[in-house]
C-alpha positions as CSV (number, residue, x, y, z in Angstrom):
1,X,57.3,110.9,86.0
2,X,59.9,108.2,84.9
3,X,60.5,107.6,81.3
4,X,59.6,104.0,80.7
5,X,62.4,102.9,77.9
6,X,65.5,105.0,79.3
7,X,64.6,104.6,83.3
8,X,65.8,108.5,83.4
9,X,62.8,111.1,85.7
10,X,61.7,113.2,82.7
11,X,59.3,115.8,85.1
12,X,58.2,116.5,88.6
13,X,54.7,116.6,88.9
14,X,53.7,119.6,91.3
15,X,50.1,120.2,92.6
16,X,49.3,123.3,92.3
17,X,46.3,126.0,93.5
18,X,42.5,125.0,94.2
19,X,41.2,124.3,98.0
20,X,40.4,120.8,99.3
21,X,41.3,119.3,95.8
22,X,38.5,121.2,94.0
23,X,40.3,123.2,90.9
24,X,43.9,122.1,91.6
25,X,46.0,121.5,88.8
26,X,49.5,119.1,88.0
27,X,52.1,121.1,86.9
28,X,54.8,118.7,84.7
29,X,58.1,120.8,85.4
30,X,60.8,119.1,83.5
31,X,63.2,117.8,85.3
32,X,66.2,119.8,83.9
33,X,64.5,123.1,85.1
34,X,64.5,121.6,89.3
35,X,68.4,122.3,91.2
36,X,68.9,120.3,94.1
37,X,70.2,122.9,97.2
38,X,72.3,120.7,99.7
39,X,71.9,123.3,102.2
40,X,68.0,123.2,102.4
41,X,68.2,119.4,101.5
42,X,65.5,120.4,99.1
43,X,64.8,121.0,95.5
44,X,64.3,124.5,93.8
45,X,62.6,126.0,91.2
46,X,63.6,129.4,90.6
47,X,60.0,130.9,88.9
48,X,57.3,133.5,90.3
49,X,54.0,132.5,91.6
50,X,52.8,134.3,88.3
51,X,55.0,132.4,85.9
52,X,53.7,129.1,87.6
53,X,50.3,130.1,87.5
54,X,50.6,130.7,83.9
55,X,53.1,127.4,83.1
56,X,51.5,124.3,80.8
57,X,48.8,122.1,83.4
58,X,46.2,119.5,83.3
59,X,43.4,119.6,85.8
60,X,44.3,116.6,88.8
61,X,41.2,115.4,87.8
62,X,42.4,114.3,84.0
63,X,44.5,112.3,82.7
64,X,47.5,113.5,80.9
65,X,48.9,111.8,77.5
66,X,52.4,111.6,78.1
67,X,53.3,110.2,74.7
68,X,52.0,113.6,73.3
69,X,55.7,114.8,71.9
70,X,53.6,118.2,70.6
71,X,52.4,118.9,74.4
72,X,55.3,117.8,75.9
73,X,57.4,120.4,73.3
74,X,55.2,123.0,74.4
75,X,56.0,122.3,77.9
76,X,59.8,122.1,77.3
77,X,59.9,125.4,75.6
78,X,57.6,126.8,78.2
79,X,60.5,126.1,80.4
80,X,63.3,126.7,78.2
81,X,64.7,123.4,78.5
82,X,66.2,120.3,76.1
83,X,63.2,117.8,75.7
84,X,64.5,114.7,78.0
85,X,64.4,112.4,75.1
86,X,67.2,114.1,73.1
87,X,69.1,114.1,75.7
88,X,69.4,110.4,75.9
């Protein structure tokens, strides 16, 4: 997810769980929580499966209100990261 005003990446949205799209959830992960591994040429996230299953998420077939700062505060609180709008 890219912030419209700054053009900076705010979140990576990962799909989690479900089977053939049923019961699938989307997890917005603050971009600051991802680390790029040069050897693997991939981003890594240091979370257990249990932590991911308890992370703030929304149903894949529902819209997420990206303008609700209370929800975004909860996401950043869970991941212990600085909100992206405070970092500009």
